[in-house]
Residue frames as qw, qx, qy, qz and C-alpha x, y, z in Angstrom:
[[0.259, -0.905, 0.307, -0.142, -14.75, 14.31, -4.32],
 [0.559, 0.474, -0.650, 0.201, -11.20, 12.93, -4.09],
 [0.853, -0.503, -0.015, -0.137, -10.62, 10.27, -1.45],
 [0.045, 0.621, -0.765, 0.162, -7.56, 9.11, 0.37],
 [0.950, -0.059, -0.056, -0.300, -7.75, 5.26, 0.31],
 [0.185, -0.457, 0.870, 0.027, -5.99, 2.13, 1.31],
 [0.871, 0.208, -0.092, -0.435, -6.74, -0.88, -0.74],
 [0.923, 0.199, -0.327, 0.043, -5.71, -4.53, -0.77],
 [0.036, 0.634, -0.641, 0.431, -3.53, -4.11, 2.33],
 [0.801, -0.108, -0.581, -0.097, -3.03, -7.50, 3.86],
 [0.384, -0.615, 0.483, -0.491, -2.92, -8.33, 7.53],
 [0.353, 0.051, -0.926, 0.126, -2.13, -11.47, 9.43],
 [0.538, -0.569, -0.594, -0.187, -4.66, -12.82, 11.94],
 [0.559, -0.528, -0.350, 0.535, -2.59, -11.38, 14.73],
 [0.006, -0.951, -0.229, 0.206, -2.55, -7.94, 13.02],
 [0.416, -0.511, 0.411, 0.631, 0.83, -7.66, 11.39],
 [0.610, 0.748, 0.057, -0.255, 1.17, -6.05, 7.91],
 [0.580, 0.649, -0.483, 0.099, 4.71, -7.22, 7.44],
 [0.919, -0.258, -0.214, 0.209, 7.03, -9.73, 8.99],
 [0.424, -0.836, 0.207, 0.278, 10.26, -8.84, 10.89],
 [0.578, -0.362, 0.554, 0.478, 13.67, -8.40, 9.18],
 [0.641, 0.748, 0.140, -0.101, 12.95, -6.78, 5.77],
 [0.436, -0.462, 0.540, 0.551, 15.99, -7.18, 3.51],
 [0.311, 0.449, -0.529, -0.650, 16.66, -7.26, -0.23],
 [0.207, 0.042, -0.963, -0.168, 15.92, -11.09, -0.07],
 [0.149, -0.482, -0.844, 0.184, 12.86, -10.68, 2.15],
 [0.007, 0.312, 0.137, 0.940, 11.05, -7.49, 1.03],
 [0.570, -0.527, -0.342, -0.529, 7.98, -8.38, 3.07],
 [0.367, -0.567, 0.590, -0.443, 9.92, -9.44, 6.09],
 [0.074, 0.143, -0.987, -0.020, 10.33, -13.04, 7.23],
 [0.175, 0.386, 0.884, -0.199, 7.00, -14.90, 6.54],
 [0.232, 0.472, 0.169, -0.833, 5.49, -11.88, 4.99],
 [0.286, 0.183, -0.676, -0.654, 5.07, -13.36, 1.53],
 [0.068, -0.272, -0.959, 0.034, 2.58, -15.93, 3.09],
 [0.182, 0.459, 0.419, -0.762, 0.09, -13.10, 3.70],
 [0.331, 0.491, -0.181, -0.785, -0.61, -12.50, 0.00],
 [0.233, 0.063, 0.939, 0.243, -1.82, -15.84, -1.39],
 [0.331, 0.667, 0.586, -0.318, -5.30, -14.31, -1.90],
 [0.192, 0.839, -0.073, -0.504, -3.75, -11.69, -4.24],
 [0.175, -0.515, 0.687, 0.481, -0.97, -13.31, -6.24],
 [0.352, 0.139, 0.893, 0.243, -3.32, -15.67, -8.17],
 [0.355, 0.710, 0.453, -0.405, -5.78, -13.03, -9.28],
 [0.555, 0.609, 0.347, 0.447, -6.16, -11.68, -12.83],
 [0.031, -0.994, 0.009, -0.102, -5.62, -8.19, -11.38],
 [0.538, -0.671, 0.415, 0.298, -2.15, -9.13, -9.90],
 [0.713, 0.062, 0.518, 0.468, -1.03, -10.83, -13.05],
 [0.387, 0.775, 0.331, 0.373, -2.15, -7.95, -15.21],
 [0.094, -0.978, 0.047, -0.180, -1.07, -4.93, -13.10],
 [0.498, -0.746, 0.431, 0.100, 2.03, -6.29, -11.35],
 [0.636, -0.232, 0.654, 0.336, 3.41, -8.93, -13.72],
 [0.305, 0.556, -0.353, -0.688, 2.04, -7.62, -17.05],
 [0.047, 0.090, -0.963, -0.251, 0.62, -11.06, -17.95],
 [0.614, -0.174, -0.327, -0.697, -2.66, -12.62, -18.84],
 [0.606, -0.137, -0.782, 0.046, -4.65, -15.19, -16.81],
 [0.011, -0.125, 0.593, -0.795, -5.49, -15.45, -13.16],
 [0.061, -0.458, -0.876, 0.137, -8.64, -15.94, -11.22],
 [0.164, -0.368, -0.272, -0.874, -11.81, -13.77, -11.54],
 [0.468, -0.496, -0.728, 0.066, -13.35, -14.42, -8.21],
 [0.352, -0.899, -0.261, -0.013, -14.15, -12.40, -5.08],
 [0.626, -0.486, 0.121, 0.598, -10.47, -11.91, -4.35],
 [0.427, 0.174, 0.415, 0.785, -9.93, -10.47, -7.71],
 [0.041, -0.811, -0.456, -0.364, -12.90, -8.25, -7.49],
 [0.478, -0.846, -0.105, 0.210, -11.49, -6.61, -4.36],
 [0.584, -0.314, 0.291, 0.689, -8.05, -6.32, -5.92],
 [0.306, 0.473, 0.481, 0.671, -9.47, -4.65, -9.03],
 [0.199, -0.906, -0.363, -0.085, -11.36, -2.13, -6.91],
 [0.569, -0.657, 0.020, 0.494, -8.16, -0.96, -5.58],
 [0.435, -0.045, 0.416, 0.797, -6.91, 0.27, -8.99],
 [0.149, 0.708, 0.613, 0.318, -10.11, 2.15, -9.93],
 [0.050, -0.944, -0.161, -0.283, -10.03, 5.98, -10.07],
 [0.683, -0.575, 0.008, 0.450, -6.64, 6.21, -8.60],
 [0.400, 0.892, -0.016, 0.209, -4.73, 9.33, -9.80],
 [0.185, 0.697, -0.578, 0.382, -1.67, 9.17, -7.45],
 [0.857, -0.289, -0.410, 0.121, -0.10, 6.98, -4.80],
 [0.188, -0.819, 0.414, -0.350, 1.70, 7.55, -1.52],
 [0.917, -0.038, -0.375, 0.133, 4.24, 5.07, -0.32],
 [0.573, -0.773, 0.253, 0.101, 6.55, 4.94, 2.80],
 [0.188, 0.749, -0.623, -0.125, 10.27, 4.62, 2.07],
 [0.458, -0.238, 0.853, -0.079, 10.31, 0.93, 3.21],
 [0.723, 0.470, 0.451, -0.230, 7.69, 0.21, 0.51],
 [0.487, 0.824, -0.227, -0.180, 10.04, 1.65, -2.08],
 [0.727, 0.420, -0.500, 0.212, 13.13, -0.32, -1.01],
 [0.828, -0.434, -0.270, 0.231, 15.46, -1.61, 1.72],
 [0.489, 0.372, -0.198, 0.763, 18.01, 1.33, 1.49],
 [0.442, -0.779, -0.385, 0.220, 18.28, 3.24, 4.67],
 [0.398, -0.636, 0.030, 0.660, 19.61, 6.70, 5.47],
 [0.137, 0.705, -0.275, -0.639, 21.15, 9.04, 2.98],
 [0.871, 0.472, 0.109, -0.080, 20.62, 7.74, -0.72],
 [0.621, -0.435, 0.436, 0.485, 24.15, 6.38, -1.57],
 [0.125, -0.129, 0.622, 0.763, 23.50, 6.75, -5.29],
 [0.547, 0.240, -0.004, -0.802, 20.65, 6.86, -7.78],
 [0.188, 0.191, -0.922, -0.279, 20.79, 3.20, -8.67],
 [0.089, 0.302, 0.915, -0.253, 17.85, 1.87, -6.60],
 [0.313, -0.039, -0.297, -0.901, 14.58, 2.61, -8.45],
 [0.730, -0.115, 0.251, -0.625, 12.21, 0.18, -6.46],
 [0.553, -0.164, 0.813, -0.078, 11.40, -3.41, -6.22],
 [0.694, 0.441, 0.479, -0.306, 9.41, -3.63, -9.48],
 [0.614, 0.184, 0.506, 0.578, 11.88, -3.20, -12.42],
 [0.172, 0.020, 0.306, 0.936, 11.61, -0.68, -15.21],
 [0.357, -0.342, -0.414, -0.764, 7.84, -0.61, -15.35],
 [0.062, 0.038, 0.775, -0.627, 6.25, -0.38, -11.78],
 [0.022, -0.449, -0.887, -0.109, 2.58, -1.24, -11.19],
 [0.021, -0.564, -0.435, 0.701, 1.48, 2.32, -10.33],
 [0.326, 0.465, 0.597, 0.567, 1.30, 4.11, -13.76],
 [0.097, -0.920, -0.244, -0.290, 0.62, 7.51, -12.08],
 [0.131, 0.675, -0.431, 0.584, 2.64, 9.92, -9.95],
 [0.827, -0.351, -0.424, 0.112, 3.81, 8.17, -6.90],
 [0.045, -0.821, 0.297, -0.485, 5.11, 10.07, -3.76],
 [0.778, -0.029, -0.529, 0.336, 7.71, 8.46, -1.48],
 [0.462, -0.868, 0.050, -0.177, 7.91, 9.67, 2.19],
 [0.817, 0.080, -0.241, 0.518, 11.56, 10.05, 3.20],
 [0.372, -0.868, -0.070, 0.321, 13.82, 12.13, 5.28],
 [0.490, -0.368, 0.445, 0.654, 16.47, 12.34, 2.56],
 [0.451, 0.693, -0.063, -0.560, 16.16, 14.45, -0.66],
 [0.510, -0.056, 0.753, 0.411, 16.33, 12.84, -4.01],
 [0.270, 0.284, -0.356, -0.848, 15.47, 13.99, -7.57],
 [0.799, 0.205, 0.276, -0.494, 12.35, 12.49, -9.16],
 [0.294, -0.206, 0.884, 0.298, 12.74, 9.13, -10.96],
 [0.656, 0.375, -0.112, -0.645, 10.70, 8.73, -14.20],
 [0.462, -0.102, 0.880, 0.036, 9.88, 5.06, -14.99],
 [0.147, -0.076, -0.787, -0.594, 8.12, 3.26, -17.83],
 [0.214, -0.432, -0.860, -0.167, 4.45, 3.09, -18.05],
 [0.178, -0.746, -0.245, -0.593, 3.64, 6.49, -16.62],
 [0.695, -0.620, -0.279, 0.232, 5.08, 6.05, -13.06],
 [0.333, 0.635, -0.316, 0.622, 7.19, 8.87, -11.72],
 [0.660, -0.471, -0.478, 0.338, 8.57, 8.69, -8.21],
 [0.003, 0.783, -0.094, 0.615, 8.64, 11.89, -6.18],
 [0.594, -0.158, -0.603, 0.509, 10.54, 11.96, -2.86],
 [0.269, -0.806, -0.122, -0.513, 8.82, 14.16, -0.11],
 [0.479, 0.101, -0.578, 0.652, 10.88, 15.16, 2.83],
 [0.171, -0.323, 0.203, -0.908, 8.24, 17.48, 4.46],
 [0.280, 0.017, 0.772, -0.570, 5.97, 14.86, 5.98],
 [0.231, 0.358, 0.903, 0.055, 2.52, 13.23, 5.42],
 [0.231, 0.774, 0.390, -0.442, 0.65, 16.39, 4.91],
 [0.089, 0.661, -0.431, -0.608, 2.96, 17.71, 2.23],
 [0.105, -0.107, 0.921, 0.359, 2.87, 14.36, 0.45],
 [0.271, 0.542, 0.768, -0.205, -0.95, 14.31, 0.60],
 [0.231, 0.800, 0.134, -0.537, -1.25, 17.84, -0.78],
 [0.035, 0.531, -0.643, -0.551, 1.19, 17.04, -3.66],
 [0.197, 0.116, 0.963, 0.140, -0.49, 13.72, -4.39],
 [0.307, 0.640, 0.633, -0.309, -3.94, 15.29, -4.49],
 [0.217, 0.744, -0.191, -0.602, -2.71, 18.06, -6.86],
 [0.013, -0.356, 0.825, 0.439, -1.19, 15.40, -9.14],
 [0.286, 0.260, 0.917, -0.096, -4.31, 13.21, -9.01],
 [0.137, 0.000, -0.392, -0.910, -6.38, 15.81, -10.79],
 [0.630, -0.130, 0.055, -0.763, -9.58, 15.07, -8.89],
 [0.790, 0.021, -0.607, -0.084, -9.05, 11.26, -8.77],
 [0.773, -0.633, 0.020, -0.045, -8.36, 9.37, -5.46],
 [0.175, 0.700, -0.658, 0.215, -5.05, 9.01, -3.80],
 [0.944, -0.210, -0.247, -0.066, -4.13, 5.54, -2.69],
 [0.277, -0.731, 0.593, -0.193, -1.77, 4.92, 0.23],
 [0.800, 0.247, -0.538, -0.099, 0.11, 1.69, -0.55],
 [0.862, -0.475, -0.121, 0.127, 1.74, 1.35, 2.80],
 [0.488, -0.074, -0.858, 0.143, 3.76, 0.29, 4.63],
 [0.466, -0.583, -0.649, 0.146, 2.37, -0.08, 8.13],
 [0.357, -0.382, -0.240, 0.818, 4.01, 3.07, 9.48],
 [0.019, -0.061, -0.351, -0.934, 2.69, 5.22, 6.73],
 [0.385, -0.487, -0.678, -0.393, -0.94, 3.95, 7.08],
 [0.469, -0.523, -0.559, 0.441, -0.75, 4.37, 10.86],
 [0.223, -0.204, -0.046, 0.952, 0.33, 8.12, 10.52],
 [0.225, -0.195, -0.423, -0.856, -2.57, 8.86, 8.16],
 [0.491, -0.502, -0.705, -0.097, -5.07, 6.99, 10.32],
 [0.423, -0.408, -0.460, 0.666, -3.86, 8.85, 13.45],
 [0.010, 0.213, -0.027, -0.977, -4.65, 12.19, 11.67],
 [0.470, 0.496, 0.618, -0.389, -8.05, 10.94, 10.49],
 [0.174, 0.547, -0.391, -0.720, -7.06, 11.49, 6.87],
 [0.008, -0.010, 0.945, 0.327, -7.93, 8.05, 5.46],
 [0.545, 0.058, -0.008, -0.837, -11.44, 8.00, 4.06],
 [0.940, 0.082, -0.034, -0.330, -11.71, 4.41, 3.13],
 [0.136, -0.557, 0.819, -0.031, -9.63, 1.26, 3.89],
 [0.938, 0.080, -0.215, -0.258, -9.81, -2.26, 2.44],
 [0.210, -0.554, 0.793, -0.139, -7.91, -4.71, 4.50],
 [0.845, 0.135, -0.459, -0.238, -7.49, -8.42, 3.57],
 [0.553, -0.553, 0.544, -0.303, -7.08, -10.53, 6.69],
 [0.619, 0.367, -0.678, -0.149, -5.09, -13.55, 5.78],
 [0.886, -0.413, -0.029, -0.211, -5.42, -16.85, 7.79],
 [0.710, 0.316, -0.398, 0.487, -1.65, -16.60, 8.77],
 [0.571, -0.811, -0.043, 0.119, -0.04, -16.01, 12.16],
 [0.524, 0.686, -0.299, 0.406, 3.22, -14.04, 12.08],
 [0.738, -0.441, -0.358, 0.366, 3.98, -13.52, 15.80],
 [0.364, -0.613, 0.013, 0.702, 5.96, -10.42, 15.27],
 [0.397, 0.396, 0.454, 0.693, 6.62, -7.58, 12.74],
 [0.037, -0.067, 0.015, -0.997, 4.94, -4.36, 12.09],
 [0.015, 0.523, 0.824, -0.217, 1.46, -4.24, 13.85],
 [0.103, 0.506, 0.453, 0.727, -1.08, -1.98, 12.15],
 [0.344, -0.715, -0.337, -0.508, -3.39, -1.07, 14.89],
 [0.629, -0.355, -0.476, 0.502, -1.26, -1.20, 18.11],
 [0.241, -0.360, -0.284, 0.855, -2.05, 1.98, 20.17],
 [0.173, -0.104, -0.368, -0.908, -4.74, 3.18, 17.70],
 [0.282, 0.360, 0.749, -0.479, -8.35, 3.53, 18.82],
 [0.078, 0.167, 0.673, 0.716, -10.22, 3.37, 15.55],
 [0.124, -0.733, -0.663, -0.086, -13.77, 3.91, 16.90],
 [0.300, -0.731, -0.219, 0.572, -12.51, 6.99, 18.64],
 [0.227, -0.272, 0.465, 0.811, -10.87, 8.16, 15.50],
 [0.532, 0.421, 0.092, -0.729, -14.33, 7.76, 13.82],
 [0.337, 0.268, -0.792, -0.432, -13.83, 4.57, 11.81],
 [0.716, 0.005, 0.534, -0.450, -16.24, 1.71, 11.61],
 [0.286, -0.035, 0.889, 0.356, -16.54, -1.56, 9.50],
 [0.491, 0.371, 0.030, -0.787, -18.78, -1.05, 6.53],
 [0.866, 0.309, -0.272, -0.286, -18.46, -4.44, 4.69],
 [0.358, -0.490, 0.795, 0.007, -16.90, -7.90, 5.15],
 [0.906, 0.268, -0.127, -0.301, -16.69, -10.87, 2.84],
 [0.522, -0.512, 0.677, 0.085, -14.74, -14.07, 3.42],
 [0.770, 0.473, -0.378, -0.203, -12.99, -16.23, 0.87],
 [0.964, -0.098, -0.189, 0.161, -10.84, -19.31, 1.20],
 [0.686, 0.148, -0.192, 0.686, -7.61, -17.14, 1.45],
 [0.166, 0.101, -0.239, 0.951, -8.70, -13.98, 3.13],
 [0.047, -0.752, -0.631, 0.188, -11.50, -12.07, 4.92],
 [0.236, 0.440, 0.229, 0.836, -12.04, -8.81, 3.08],
 [0.231, -0.710, -0.517, 0.418, -12.96, -5.93, 5.49],
 [0.210, 0.615, 0.196, 0.734, -13.92, -2.36, 4.45],
 [0.377, -0.577, -0.450, 0.568, -13.50, 0.35, 6.95],
 [0.197, 0.621, 0.294, 0.699, -14.71, 3.87, 6.65],
 [0.100, -0.048, -0.395, 0.912, -15.31, 7.09, 8.55],
 [0.412, -0.202, -0.215, -0.862, -18.63, 8.19, 9.78]]
């Protein structure tokens, strides 16, 4: 059965999934890049994001690799797609990742402003959904063809799906970094009341990997 998943989503020790002040120069917010040291050195990151060989093959890489298995579609919030706000000024912005994004499957962007689909290299097509999270999930599941749908973020998007009890499985990588401010993932959410519990935890030098599921 198809699942809605979150994978390799990194949090600071104080619960922030991104730093404050996202701009073109600081796509993860101020200090946000420090969260991802566990990921950027892995073989999975080098292969899937950079298109390069090499990288570590340790526990961090195993969790990163799991995140790409059996994924037939992605859902992203607009902030994950780029720093452009409001009505799209033109068709020039096509994401942070260049001509060949790391998704390689249909990818649905939550937005309030319509835009035509953008077909990229490597099998990624960005579709822009203005009807909300349920419509995005319905379209993503249809496009996934029985495979899982992965919610890539950001914080606001994951919170909305958690609040509706729609996420089946979530992998969080808790980084030993304090941000102090930014976008807090769990503020105002009662995960046990929503039916979530911790199912697995593994610590490495750069992160504590936590699996959360329903039931």
